[in-house]
Kinemage of the C-alpha trace (Angstrom):
@kinemage 1
@onewidth
@group {chain A} dominant
@subgroup {mainchain}
@vectorlist {calphas} color= white
{ca met a 1} P 183.622 -29.206 178.898
{ca thr a 2} L 180.217 -30.587 180.083
{ca leu a 3} L 177.631 -28.091 180.915
{ca arg a 4} L 176.031 -27.982 184.684
{ca trp a 5} L 172.888 -26.393 185.544
{ca val a 6} L 171.899 -25.418 189.329
{ca arg a 7} L 168.753 -23.466 190.239
{ca ser a 8} L 169.281 -19.541 190.034
{ca gln a 9} L 168.497 -16.760 192.869
{ca arg a 10} L 165.728 -15.497 190.874
{ca ala a 11} L 162.345 -15.774 191.951
{ca ala a 12} L 161.053 -17.124 188.536
{ca val a 13} L 159.395 -20.388 189.833
{ca val a 14} L 155.447 -19.932 190.804
{ca asp a 15} L 153.234 -23.022 191.696
{ca leu a 16} L 149.705 -22.041 190.720
{ca gly a 17} L 147.419 -25.098 191.875
{ca asp a 18} L 148.724 -27.804 189.991
{ca asp a 19} L 150.178 -25.919 187.315
{ca val a 20} L 153.863 -24.257 187.286
{ca ala a 21} L 154.394 -20.602 186.114
{ca leu a 22} L 157.892 -19.314 185.120
{ca val a 23} L 158.231 -15.766 185.432
{ca gly a 24} L 161.154 -14.631 182.855
{ca arg a 25} L 163.330 -11.758 183.197
{ca asp a 26} L 161.448 -9.776 179.903
{ca arg a 27} L 158.415 -10.379 182.500
{ca ile a 28} L 156.361 -12.933 180.512
{ca val a 29} L 154.806 -15.407 182.497
{ca arg a 30} L 155.199 -18.912 181.000
{ca arg a 31} L 152.525 -21.595 182.235
{ca leu a 32} L 153.438 -25.616 182.514
{ca glu a 33} L 150.806 -27.655 183.130
{ca gly a 34} L 150.170 -31.569 183.728
{ca asp a 35} L 152.735 -33.820 183.367
{ca ser a 36} L 155.001 -30.587 182.427
{ca ala a 37} L 154.297 -29.088 185.454
{ca ala a 38} L 155.390 -32.124 187.499
{ca leu a 39} L 158.611 -32.638 185.224
{ca ala a 40} L 159.585 -29.241 185.931
{ca arg a 41} L 158.773 -29.549 189.990
{ca val a 42} L 161.411 -32.535 189.639
{ca val a 43} L 164.120 -30.721 188.081
{ca ile a 44} L 164.246 -27.919 189.821
{ca ala a 45} L 164.153 -29.612 193.009
{ca phe a 46} L 167.373 -32.181 192.132
{ca leu a 47} L 169.176 -28.649 190.745
{ca ser a 48} L 169.609 -27.845 194.110
{ca arg a 49} L 173.173 -28.274 193.830
{ca pro a 50} L 174.957 -28.296 190.190
{ca arg a 51} L 173.833 -31.148 187.632
{ca thr a 52} L 174.652 -32.297 184.358
{ca thr a 53} L 172.188 -32.875 181.682
{ca asp a 54} L 172.864 -36.616 182.105
{ca glu a 55} L 172.197 -36.325 185.785
{ca val a 56} L 169.044 -34.687 185.309
{ca ile a 57} L 168.090 -37.297 183.071
{ca ala a 58} L 169.174 -40.057 185.057
{ca his a 59} L 167.532 -38.688 187.909
{ca val a 60} L 164.180 -38.845 186.057
{ca glu a 61} L 164.535 -42.304 184.739
{ca ala a 62} L 165.152 -43.462 188.008
{ca leu a 63} L 161.991 -41.950 189.061
{ca ala a 64} L 159.707 -42.480 186.421
{ca gly a 65} L 161.682 -45.624 184.216
{ca pro a 66} L 163.447 -45.319 180.947
{ca leu a 67} L 162.639 -42.407 178.686
{ca gly a 68} L 163.928 -43.577 175.253
{ca asp a 69} L 163.028 -41.080 172.806
{ca arg a 70} L 161.288 -38.683 175.336
{ca arg a 71} L 164.891 -37.348 176.468
{ca ala a 72} L 164.659 -34.646 174.097
{ca val a 73} L 162.043 -33.329 176.454
{ca ile a 74} L 164.232 -33.039 179.299
{ca glu a 75} L 166.437 -31.112 177.372
{ca gln a 76} L 163.862 -28.796 175.991
{ca leu a 77} L 162.611 -28.093 179.543
{ca leu a 78} L 166.265 -27.003 180.905
{ca ala a 79} L 166.704 -24.845 178.055
{ca his a 80} L 163.127 -23.212 178.909
{ca leu a 81} L 164.009 -23.117 182.458
{ca ala a 82} L 167.619 -21.258 181.406
{ca glu a 83} L 165.722 -18.623 179.312
{ca thr a 84} L 163.589 -17.630 182.083
{ca gly a 85} L 166.597 -17.556 184.423
{ca ala a 86} L 164.798 -20.048 186.813
{ca ile a 87} L 168.741 -22.123 186.193
{ca ala a 88} L 172.006 -20.790 185.454
{ca asn a 89} L 175.439 -22.492 184.474
{ca pro a 90} L 177.077 -22.291 187.954
{ca ser a 91} L 180.593 -21.567 186.318
{ca val a 92} L 178.732 -18.132 184.654
{ca thr a 93} L 177.223 -17.508 188.194
{ca ala a 94} L 180.039 -18.482 190.556
{ca pro a 95} L 181.797 -15.441 191.860
{ca arg a 96} L 185.103 -14.458 190.110
{ca gly a 97} L 186.442 -12.333 192.512
{ca arg a 98} L 189.111 -12.832 195.446
{ca ala a 99} L 187.639 -14.105 198.564
{ca ala a 100} L 188.057 -11.273 201.347
{ca asn a 101} L 187.863 -10.407 204.401
{ca ile a 102} L 185.111 -7.493 204.573
{ca val a 103} L 183.717 -4.935 207.162
{ca val a 104} L 180.115 -4.005 206.353
{ca ala a 105} L 179.810 -0.649 208.563
{ca val a 106} L 176.135 0.514 208.741
{ca ser a 107} L 175.045 3.882 209.418
{ca gly a 108} L 171.385 5.712 210.040
{ca ala a 109} L 169.471 5.307 206.502
{ca ile a 110} L 166.622 3.552 205.339
{ca ala a 111} L 168.742 1.416 203.398
{ca ala a 112} L 170.329 -0.375 206.437
{ca ser a 113} L 167.181 -2.541 206.554
{ca his a 114} L 168.654 -4.172 203.534
{ca val a 115} L 171.906 -5.068 205.050
{ca pro a 116} L 170.753 -8.418 205.876
{ca ala a 117} L 170.630 -9.400 202.548
{ca leu a 118} L 174.002 -7.624 201.440
{ca ile a 119} L 175.643 -9.930 204.086
{ca ala a 120} L 174.207 -12.783 202.661
{ca ala a 121} L 175.071 -12.011 199.308
{ca leu a 122} L 178.814 -11.696 200.377
{ca gln a 123} L 179.040 -14.617 202.005
{ca arg a 124} L 177.464 -16.535 199.142
{ca ala a 125} L 180.100 -14.964 197.140
{ca gly a 126} L 182.695 -16.552 199.191
{ca his a 127} L 183.955 -13.652 201.669
{ca thr a 128} L 184.174 -13.463 205.426
{ca val a 129} L 182.095 -10.447 206.942
{ca glu a 130} L 182.002 -8.595 210.276
{ca val a 131} L 179.568 -5.970 210.473
{ca ala a 132} L 179.748 -2.469 212.503
{ca leu a 133} L 176.970 -0.234 213.224
{ca thr a 134} L 176.153 2.976 214.789
{ca pro a 135} L 173.708 3.525 217.001
{ca thr a 136} L 171.192 5.353 214.838
{ca ala a 137} L 171.583 2.416 212.274
{ca ala a 138} L 170.239 -0.066 214.932
{ca arg a 139} L 166.539 1.871 214.843
{ca phe a 140} L 166.372 0.651 210.781
{ca val a 141} L 168.084 -3.045 211.104
{ca ala a 142} L 167.566 -5.694 214.312
{ca cys a 143} L 171.112 -6.834 215.865
{ca asp a 144} L 169.301 -10.212 216.398
{ca ala a 145} L 168.706 -10.736 212.577
{ca leu a 146} L 172.428 -9.777 211.908
{ca thr a 147} L 174.069 -12.076 214.682
{ca ala a 148} L 171.678 -15.095 213.219
{ca ile a 149} L 173.498 -14.285 209.871
{ca leu a 150} L 177.129 -13.756 210.957
{ca gln a 151} L 177.030 -16.394 213.712
{ca arg a 152} L 178.697 -13.840 215.783
{ca glu a 153} L 178.015 -11.070 217.285
{ca val a 154} L 178.016 -7.510 215.448
{ca his a 155} L 179.709 -4.420 216.838
{ca thr a 156} L 177.812 -1.619 218.188
{ca ser a 157} L 180.386 0.264 220.539
{ca leu a 158} L 184.071 1.646 220.207
{ca trp a 159} L 184.819 -0.146 223.319
{ca pro a 160} L 185.822 -3.537 223.756
{ca arg a 161} L 183.268 -6.075 225.673
{ca ala a 162} L 185.422 -7.611 227.822
{ca pro a 163} L 188.599 -6.836 229.387
{ca his a 164} L 190.918 -9.419 227.452
{ca ala a 165} L 189.035 -8.529 224.145
{ca pro a 166} L 190.513 -6.407 221.053
{ca val a 167} L 189.606 -2.601 220.716
{ca pro a 168} L 186.873 -3.060 218.057
{ca his a 169} L 187.459 -0.297 215.644
{ca ile a 170} L 191.476 -1.224 215.925
{ca ala a 171} L 191.060 -4.880 214.968
{ca leu a 172} L 188.521 -4.404 212.502
{ca ala a 173} L 190.423 -2.101 210.523
{ca arg a 174} L 193.284 -4.208 210.828
{ca trp a 175} L 191.729 -7.003 209.983
{ca ala a 176} L 189.417 -5.807 206.889
{ca asp a 177} L 190.622 -6.415 203.115
{ca leu a 178} L 187.793 -3.848 202.491
{ca val a 179} L 185.358 -1.700 204.235
{ca ile a 180} L 181.806 -0.304 202.648
{ca val a 181} L 179.788 1.909 204.494
{ca tyr a 182} L 176.668 0.533 203.350
{ca pro a 183} L 174.308 2.727 203.722
{ca ala a 184} L 176.280 6.138 204.176
{ca ser a 185} L 174.234 8.947 205.661
{ca ala a 186} L 175.408 12.560 205.495
{ca thr a 187} L 175.899 12.425 209.104
{ca thr a 188} L 178.793 9.291 208.753
{ca ile a 189} L 179.901 11.061 205.472
{ca gly a 190} L 180.644 14.166 207.410
{ca arg a 191} L 182.230 12.218 209.998
{ca ile a 192} L 184.657 10.330 207.652
{ca ala a 193} L 185.496 13.309 205.694
{ca asn a 194} L 186.421 14.839 208.737
{ca gly a 195} L 188.320 12.473 210.535
{ca asp a 196} L 185.818 12.431 213.019
{ca cys a 197} L 186.365 9.169 215.367
{ca ser a 198} L 183.611 9.537 217.614
{ca glu a 199} L 181.370 6.696 216.693
{ca leu a 200} L 182.438 3.118 215.904
{ca val a 201} L 181.891 3.278 211.941
{ca ser a 202} L 183.725 6.592 211.390
{ca ala a 203} L 186.470 5.532 213.408
{ca ile a 204} L 187.114 2.299 211.279
{ca ala a 205} L 186.808 3.805 208.271
{ca thr a 206} L 189.811 6.389 209.494
{ca ala a 207} L 191.870 3.536 210.968
{ca thr a 208} L 192.042 1.401 208.286
{ca arg a 209} L 194.391 1.034 205.679
{ca ala a 210} L 192.077 -1.143 203.445
{ca pro a 211} L 189.989 0.400 200.665
{ca val a 212} L 186.851 2.302 202.162
{ca val a 213} L 183.784 2.298 199.660
{ca ile a 214} L 181.427 4.642 200.423
{ca val a 215} L 177.595 4.114 199.348
{ca pro a 216} L 175.566 7.213 200.210
{ca ser a 217} L 171.843 6.992 200.671
{ca met a 218} L 169.805 10.120 201.426
{ca asn a 219} L 167.034 12.543 200.216
{ca glu a 220} L 168.473 14.063 196.633
{ca thr a 221} L 167.982 17.717 198.357
{ca met a 222} L 170.230 16.700 201.065
{ca leu a 223} L 172.962 14.660 198.576
{ca glu a 224} L 172.817 17.941 196.807
{ca ala a 225} L 173.655 20.315 199.663
{ca pro a 226} L 177.081 22.277 199.311
{ca ser a 227} L 177.973 20.260 202.384
{ca val a 228} L 177.253 17.144 201.547
{ca gln a 229} L 179.157 17.534 198.121
{ca arg a 230} L 181.952 19.074 200.171
{ca asn a 231} L 182.533 16.352 202.338
{ca leu a 232} L 182.197 14.007 199.254
{ca glu a 233} L 184.935 15.857 197.271
{ca leu a 234} L 187.157 15.364 200.624
{ca leu a 235} L 186.332 11.626 200.248
{ca arg a 236} L 187.412 11.533 196.665
{ca ala a 237} L 190.819 13.387 197.460
{ca asp a 238} L 191.378 11.139 200.315
{ca gly a 239} L 190.952 8.183 197.638
{ca arg a 240} L 188.198 6.586 199.200
{ca val a 241} L 185.481 5.198 196.503
{ca ile a 242} L 182.346 6.512 196.021
{ca val a 243} L 179.608 4.718 194.563
{ca his a 244} L 176.987 6.465 192.802
{ca gly a 245} L 173.100 6.395 193.841
{ca val a 246} L 170.329 5.054 191.662
{ca pro a 247} L 166.281 6.474 191.351
{ca ser a 248} L 164.435 5.074 194.420
{ca gln a 249} L 161.370 6.244 196.432
{ca glu a 250} L 161.273 8.846 198.929
{ca val a 251} L 160.023 6.971 202.248
{ca ala a 252} L 159.761 9.631 204.443
{ca glu a 253} L 156.659 10.824 202.185
{ca ala a 254} L 153.534 9.142 202.676
{ca pro a 255} L 153.026 5.621 200.751
{ca thr a 256} L 150.247 7.741 198.109
{ca val a 257} L 152.194 10.320 197.633
{ca arg a 258} L 155.827 8.899 197.153
{ca his a 259} L 157.760 9.862 193.732
{ca thr a 260} L 161.018 8.740 192.234
{ca ile a 261} L 164.213 10.373 193.640
{ca ala a 262} L 167.955 10.016 192.807
{ca gly a 263} L 170.562 9.221 195.704
{ca ala a 264} L 169.277 5.971 197.166
{ca ala a 265} L 172.001 3.070 197.342
{ca pro a 266} L 171.770 0.458 195.156
{ca ala a 267} L 170.349 -2.901 195.955
{ca pro a 268} L 172.241 -5.327 197.888
{ca ser a 269} L 172.756 -7.846 195.164
{ca glu a 270} L 173.979 -5.194 193.026
{ca ile a 271} L 176.858 -3.939 195.303
{ca ala a 272} L 177.884 -7.630 196.097
{ca ala a 273} L 178.284 -7.889 192.111
{ca met a 274} L 180.033 -4.744 191.790
{ca leu a 275} L 182.302 -5.266 195.023
{ca asp a 276} L 183.423 -8.720 193.017
{ca ala a 277} L 184.005 -7.025 190.036
{ca leu a 278} L 186.072 -4.652 191.440
{ca leu a 279} L 188.104 -7.181 193.499
{ca glu a 280} L 188.333 -9.278 190.203
{ca ala a 281} L 189.778 -6.236 188.307
{ca asn a 282} L 192.206 -5.410 191.409
{ca val a 283} L 191.507 -1.669 190.981
{ca leu a 284} L 190.781 -0.650 194.757
{ca val a 285} L 193.506 0.602 196.551
{ca gly a 286} L 193.858 1.029 200.359
{ca arg a 287} L 197.038 2.716 202.104
{ca asp a 288} L 200.441 0.272 202.501
{ca arg a 289} L 199.597 -2.710 204.633
{ca glu a 290} L 201.631 -5.169 206.158
{ca gly a 291} L 200.035 -8.523 205.335
{ca ser a 292} L 196.742 -9.899 205.316
{ca ala a 293} L 194.496 -12.602 207.172
{ca ser a 294} L 193.244 -13.409 203.869
{ca ala a 295} L 196.293 -15.761 202.858
{ca trp a 296} L 195.805 -17.730 206.080
{ca asp a 297} L 191.896 -17.924 205.397
{ca ala a 298} L 192.375 -19.755 202.171
{ca ala a 299} L 195.468 -22.232 203.780
{ca tyr a 300} L 192.726 -23.220 206.584
{ca arg a 301} L 190.165 -23.811 204.122
{ca arg a 302} L 192.374 -26.774 202.693
{ca pro a 303} L 191.420 -30.379 203.618
{ca leu a 304} L 194.749 -30.874 205.192
{ca val a 305} L 196.642 -28.245 207.334
{ca pro a 306} L 200.150 -29.806 208.054
{ca trp a 307} L 201.366 -27.689 210.725
{ca ala a 308} L 197.753 -28.263 212.730
{ca ser a 309} L 197.245 -31.397 215.042
{ca asp a 310} L 194.596 -32.484 217.061
{ca thr a 311} L 196.567 -32.738 220.200
{ca cys a 312} L 198.865 -30.597 222.195
{ca asp a 313} L 202.522 -31.362 221.718
{ca pro a 314} L 204.263 -33.501 224.252
{ca asp a 315} L 206.789 -30.982 224.762
{ca leu a 316} L 204.723 -27.895 225.056
{ca ala a 317} L 202.200 -29.901 227.399
{ca ala a 318} L 205.141 -30.574 229.479
{ca ala a 319} L 206.245 -26.562 229.285
{ca leu a 320} L 202.950 -25.796 230.579
{ca ala a 321} L 202.876 -28.423 233.685
{ca thr a 322} L 206.265 -26.927 234.943
{ca his a 323} L 205.748 -23.196 234.645
{ca ala a 324} L 202.257 -22.968 235.296
{ca pro a 325} L 201.381 -26.076 237.330
{ca ser a 326} L 198.246 -23.922 239.001
{ca pro a 327} L 195.247 -22.448 237.145
{ca cys a 328} L 196.259 -18.923 235.354
{ca arg a 329} L 195.394 -16.646 232.628
{ca val a 330} L 196.968 -17.883 229.273
{ca leu a 331} L 197.094 -16.745 226.148
{ca asp a 332} L 197.454 -19.215 222.999
{ca val a 333} L 198.881 -16.741 220.104
{ca gly a 334} L 198.357 -17.995 216.805
{ca cys a 335} L 196.420 -20.418 217.857
{ca gly a 336} L 195.440 -22.473 214.787
{ca leu a 337} L 193.039 -25.134 215.521
{ca gly a 338} L 193.589 -24.264 218.849
{ca gln a 339} L 195.193 -27.681 219.978
{ca val a 340} L 197.253 -25.881 222.386
{ca ala a 341} L 194.489 -23.739 223.773
{ca arg a 342} L 192.196 -26.466 224.371
{ca his a 343} L 194.917 -28.583 226.367
{ca ala a 344} L 195.320 -25.647 228.763
{ca ala a 345} L 191.255 -25.145 229.557
{ca gly a 346} L 191.436 -28.961 229.961
{ca ser a 347} L 194.230 -28.320 232.936
{ca gly a 348} L 191.819 -25.712 234.320
{ca his a 349} L 193.534 -22.577 232.922
{ca arg a 350} L 191.058 -19.731 231.852
{ca val a 351} L 192.451 -19.363 228.110
{ca val a 352} L 192.294 -16.794 225.840
{ca ala a 353} L 193.550 -17.870 221.771
{ca ser a 354} L 194.169 -15.553 218.945
{ca asp a 355} L 194.491 -16.219 215.589
{ca ile a 356} L 194.496 -13.423 212.587
{ca ser a 357} L 192.518 -16.027 210.498
{ca glu a 358} L 188.916 -15.897 211.143
{ca val a 359} L 188.439 -19.492 209.005
{ca ala a 360} L 190.814 -21.026 211.531
{ca leu a 361} L 188.852 -19.303 214.776
{ca ser a 362} L 185.480 -20.913 213.439
{ca leu a 363} L 186.975 -24.336 213.378
{ca ala a 364} L 188.547 -23.825 216.495
{ca arg a 365} L 185.116 -22.610 218.244
{ca ser a 366} L 183.365 -25.843 216.767
{ca leu a 367} L 185.812 -27.845 219.124
{ca ser a 368} L 185.442 -26.179 222.333
{ca asp a 369} L 183.614 -23.648 224.194
{ca gln a 370} L 185.868 -23.487 227.080
{ca val a 371} L 187.648 -21.128 225.569
{ca val a 372} L 187.516 -17.273 224.762
{ca trp a 373} L 188.170 -17.344 220.748
{ca leu a 374} L 189.280 -13.469 219.454
{ca arg a 375} L 190.745 -12.877 216.015
{ca asp a 376} L 193.592 -10.491 216.701
{ca asp a 377} L 197.182 -9.787 214.949
{ca ile a 378} L 200.055 -10.376 217.482
{ca cys a 379} L 202.172 -7.807 215.326
{ca ala a 380} L 199.205 -5.295 215.779
{ca ser a 381} L 197.477 -6.273 218.883
{ca ala a 382} L 194.306 -4.850 219.879
{ca leu a 383} L 193.911 -7.228 222.792
{ca ala a 384} L 193.691 -5.699 226.543
{ca gly a 385} L 194.557 -7.117 229.857
{ca ser a 386} L 197.683 -9.083 230.725
{ca phe a 387} L 198.395 -12.709 231.154
{ca asp a 388} L 200.462 -15.101 233.310
{ca val a 389} L 201.575 -17.514 230.755
{ca ile a 390} L 201.916 -16.552 226.578
{ca val a 391} L 202.211 -19.718 224.352
{ca asp a 392} L 203.352 -18.902 220.749
{ca arg a 393} L 203.676 -22.205 218.893
{ca ala a 394} L 204.841 -22.236 215.234
{ca ser a 395} L 203.575 -18.212 214.885
{ca leu a 396} L 206.852 -16.441 215.326
{ca his a 397} L 208.638 -18.250 212.517
{ca ser a 398} L 205.958 -17.536 210.098
{ca leu a 399} L 206.639 -13.605 210.482
{ca pro a 400} L 209.457 -11.711 208.683
{ca val a 401} L 212.129 -10.457 210.643
{ca ala a 402} L 210.609 -6.604 210.056
{ca arg a 403} L 207.909 -7.322 212.026
{ca ala a 404} L 209.482 -9.552 215.112
{ca arg a 405} L 209.944 -6.370 216.548
{ca ala a 406} L 206.172 -5.681 216.888
{ca trp a 407} L 205.713 -9.327 218.120
{ca ala a 408} L 208.162 -8.470 220.512
{ca thr a 409} L 206.493 -5.415 221.536
{ca ser a 410} L 202.702 -6.985 222.216
{ca met a 411} L 204.256 -9.784 224.311
{ca arg a 412} L 206.095 -7.360 226.341
{ca arg a 413} L 202.955 -5.803 226.942
{ca leu a 414} L 200.698 -8.430 227.756
{ca val a 415} L 202.801 -10.974 229.416
{ca ala a 416} L 202.265 -10.052 233.501
{ca lys a 417} L 204.621 -9.261 235.990
{ca asp a 418} L 206.686 -12.360 236.704
{ca gly a 419} L 205.006 -14.080 233.922
{ca val a 420} L 205.967 -16.360 231.424
{ca val a 421} L 206.307 -16.685 227.727
{ca ile a 422} L 206.983 -20.128 225.567
{ca val a 423} L 207.926 -19.828 221.955
{ca lys a 424} L 208.260 -22.832 219.821
{ca cys a 425} L 209.672 -22.231 216.649
{ca his a 426} L 212.063 -23.205 213.387
{ca arg a 427} L 215.449 -23.203 214.325
{ca asp a 428} L 217.957 -20.960 212.603
{ca gly a 429} L 219.461 -22.452 209.436
{ca val a 430} L 216.333 -24.944 208.221
{ca pro a 431} L 215.612 -24.671 204.664
{ca gly a 432} L 212.561 -23.261 203.548
{ca val a 433} L 210.030 -20.147 203.534
{ca thr a 434} L 210.072 -19.502 207.423
{ca thr a 435} L 212.371 -17.192 209.598
{ca gly a 436} L 214.612 -19.571 211.932
{ca trp a 437} L 215.277 -18.234 215.308
{ca thr a 438} L 218.785 -19.046 217.589
{ca ser a 439} L 218.013 -18.758 221.552
{ca glu a 440} L 220.440 -15.834 221.379
{ca ala a 441} L 218.608 -13.826 218.677
{ca leu a 442} L 215.212 -14.177 220.659
{ca ala a 443} L 216.624 -13.188 223.763
{ca ala a 444} L 217.963 -10.183 222.403
{ca leu a 445} L 214.437 -9.449 220.843
{ca leu a 446} L 212.975 -9.534 224.539
{ca pro a 447} L 215.202 -7.114 226.751
{ca gly a 448} L 214.029 -7.674 230.636
{ca phe a 449} L 213.476 -11.400 230.030
{ca thr a 450} L 215.458 -14.080 231.133
{ca leu a 451} L 215.924 -17.548 229.275
{ca val a 452} L 214.825 -20.376 231.900
{ca ser a 453} L 214.427 -23.603 229.980
{ca glu a 454} L 215.876 -24.457 225.973
{ca gln a 455} L 215.326 -27.649 224.282
{ca ala a 456} L 215.500 -28.806 220.884
{ca ala a 457} L 211.974 -29.790 219.478
{ca glu a 458} L 210.367 -30.635 216.089
{ca leu a 459} L 207.235 -29.363 214.334
{ca pro a 460} L 205.263 -30.574 211.243
{ca gly a 461} L 206.473 -29.542 207.679
{ca leu a 462} L 204.860 -27.103 205.733
{ca thr a 463} L 203.398 -29.186 203.159
{ca asp a 464} L 203.346 -32.827 204.953
{ca gly a 465} L 204.054 -34.274 208.146
{ca thr a 466} L 207.837 -33.935 207.505
{ca pro a 467} L 209.222 -32.654 210.938
{ca ile a 468} L 211.130 -29.645 210.705
{ca pro a 469} L 214.109 -29.055 213.302
{ca ala a 470} L 212.522 -26.545 216.420
{ca leu a 471} L 213.512 -24.804 219.701
{ca leu a 472} L 211.150 -25.070 222.517
{ca leu a 473} L 212.353 -21.815 224.650
{ca val a 474} L 210.626 -20.541 227.831
{ca phe a 475} L 211.383 -17.127 229.021
{ca arg a 476} L 210.162 -14.954 232.204
{ca thr a 477} L 209.942 -11.401 232.897
């Protein structure tokens, strides 16, 4: 295997006038002067992306001409940079754990100021991150900074931001593969241990079936208090993961008299590396869960998504024109990349589109700002409000039969009086991994609805564009 190099995350390179100083992990400073310093700058800049030694040599030769027997100088410089930690082998530094949906739940301790760095570290490792804050946490970290890193709003309230939006603590609890409470104050630890759901962070930790990692951070005298230790013991008994603290400075004291104490939260980079190791070792255990968004996130990260398309299916467009001739409220369930939602919005409808995959929603948002894009699991929907038309294109057949009733429960709750449900799904008897349906079976799943239209249809295949027989069904309450 050809060895490759990339610039590391270490603050190991410093310009000192014309010279370059390399600061090693051993705190020894190595100074490069003259041509050596200039060469180091060129090589380090080129290694912003992984490169082989031969690629580095070719780059230098393109700038300075043939190196001849001086090629060994490049190899020695790379070895020197690697020794100080300024560059690293990406196969070693790349995250090895599986990508996960992680909720960072932040409570009111000074370590909350480190949360932006934790989010960035988790994102670099390939995880998808949402953030929830207690009211006190917002005193230690700016929501605007978190929003800039996340590129979405942070969650600060138990109440949804809009009438149609999901209830935050339920939606986040169901979406998460992992919840980490960082930092966890004594107050938040007490709330979670005792099932107090009076604020957002404790409500998420209580409601989720995902593993919950607690990172206590407080003065050591507070940490050693009997009540706090009792609450930590309750959390351990409940199967929560408790991260041990590390030595740090007591910032409640004046800077000139601060002393080292135990009980501080570890640094963000250490927390991110720890989570990756625990995920890779598969030792984090939550309560029983009915599936995860991670598989769908992985599917939408692929360059080809066969079942998606750029435009709305003509038969679905015709059904919308027939059953929603005037502007109304439309919900696109399992929207994927949002071709149905975009078409409905272009026809003048007020559209909410939901999907379990944040990756799909992120791609869909980049294509249209006329649609309200929301993450939600229709089988455990936290959406509020009602809709005149609900469209499900290729979502129902991806569910096991055991979850179909949960799908139907949400449909019945979310559709308005005299509303319409349009379903396009694989037909029963089609070989493959999906759950096929007949009109009779689906009608039995939706008591109180009248089947007003049924027609044969097709959907793209699961691995390529080969059509799969489908049904297009329209029900009215």
